[in-house]
C-alpha positions in Angstrom: -14.4 6.7 35.0 -10.6 6.1 35.1 -11.0 2.7 33.4 -13.0 4.2 30.6 -10.3 6.9 30.1 -7.5 4.3 30.0 -9.5 2.2 27.5 -10.1 5.3 25.3 -6.4 6.2 25.3 -5.3 2.6 24.5 -7.8 2.4 21.7 -6.7 5.7 20.3 -3.1 4.6 20.4 -3.9 1.3 18.6 -5.8 3.1 15.9 -3.0 5.6 15.4 -0.5 2.7 15.2 -2.6 0.9 12.6 -3.0 4.1 10.6 0.8 4.7 10.6 1.4 1.1 9.6 -1.0 1.5 6.7 0.8 4.6 5.5 4.1 2.8 5.7 2.8 -0.3 3.8 1.4 1.9 1.0 4.6 3.9 0.8 6.7 0.7 0.5 4.3 -1.0 -1.8 4.3 -4.2 0.1 0.5 -4.5 0.8 -0.3 -6.4 -2.4 1.3 -9.6 -1.2 -0.5 -9.6 2.1 -4.0 -8.6 0.8 -3.8 -10.3 -2.6 -5.8 -13.4 -1.8 -8.5 -11.5 0.2 -8.7 -8.8 -2.6 -9.0 -11.6 -5.2 -11.9 -13.2 -3.4 -13.8 -9.9 -3.0 -12.8 -8.1 -6.2 -11.7 -10.6 -8.9 -10.9 -8.0 -11.5 -8.4 -6.4 -9.2 -6.1 -9.4 -9.7 -6.1 -8.9 -13.4 -5.4 -5.2 -13.0 -2.5 -6.0 -10.6 -1.0 -8.4 -13.1 -1.2 -5.9 -15.9 0.4 -3.2 -13.7 3.3 -5.6 -12.9 3.8 -6.4 -16.5 3.8 -2.7 -17.4 6.3 -1.9 -14.7 8.6 -4.5 -16.0 8.4 -3.2 -19.6 9.1 0.5 -18.7 12.7 1.2 -19.0 14.5 3.6 -16.6 15.8 6.8 -18.1 19.4 6.6 -19.4 22.0 8.9 -17.9 22.2 12.0 -20.0 18.7 11.6 -21.4 17.0 14.9 -20.8 13.7 14.1 -22.4 12.1 13.3 -19.1 12.9 16.6 -17.4 10.2 18.4 -19.2 
C-alpha cells in the first residue's frame, strides 16, 4: 500500500510540474519552435497560419509616445 501511495504522489507531482511548464511556455510564447515540426506533420495548415501571424506581428507598429488613440 505504501508503494502505491508513493507512486501516486510522484505521478501527481510530475503532472503538476508538466502543467506548470506548459503554462510558462504558453505565457512566454516559446512553444512554437519546439512543437513546430510535429504540428506541421499533424496539422499542415497550422504552419501557414503561424507564418501569417508572424508576418502580421512584424507589420503592426507599436503605439507612439503621446498617441492616445489606443487608450479607448
